[in-house]
N, C-alpha and C positions, 0 to 999 in steps of 0.2 A: 504495498498499500502506500502510493504517498502523495506529497501534501494536492497535488494537481488533482487528482482522483478526490481525494474527500473533498477538495470545494467542488467539485462539481455533483459528490453525492450531497452536500450540504445543500447546493441548490435544487437539488429532486427534494430533499426533505421541504426546503424553502417554501417552493411553488405549491407543495400537496397542504402546508397548513394555510397557506395564500386563503385561502376557503373561509378564513372566519371561525373554522370548528373548532372544538378542544379534542384530539386526538390524544387514545390511549397510546402503548408504545406498541403494543400486539398489531393495533389497527395501522398503525403507518409503518411496520414492517413489512405488515403482507402487503399492504399496496405500495409500497415501494416497490419490492423484491430486491431489499439491501440484506448483507448476513448482518447478524448483529454487532460483528465487530463494526464494518460498516457505517451503519446509524447509528453505534455508538459516536464513533470517532466524528458522524455528519452533527450529530444535534451537541456532540464538545466545542465543535465549529461555531455553529449557529450560537451555543450559549456566550464562549465569550466575547463572540461580537455582541452581546448584547441583543440579538435579533428575535429570541426566544426567551418563554417563560412559562415554566412548571410546577401545577400544583398540584394539590390532591384531589381525587377523586370520591367520590363518596364510597364508592368500593374498596378505596385504598392502594388503586393503584394511582401510577404519573399521568395527567396529562398535561401534553404541549402544545403551547398557541403560540402567536405571532404576538410581540411586544410591540407595541406599538409607541413611538416617540413623537410629540408631538411640540414642538416648537414654538414660541410666536416673541418676535421679537422685533 
């Protein structure tokens, strides 16, 4: 795995999250077609760039969704 491929995978995940839905990890893995290793690297990339948020769902699973930053200045 290289940094370029992690970035490509992060783009795939970001586009899936762009529907304003809160995704479970399992659903995101299934729809993206990424392995656990690739999906975790992509989530880490997006989290480090402050592009996603992670919250606990009612069933205890983590939910992933886009972090929207609005700057008024």
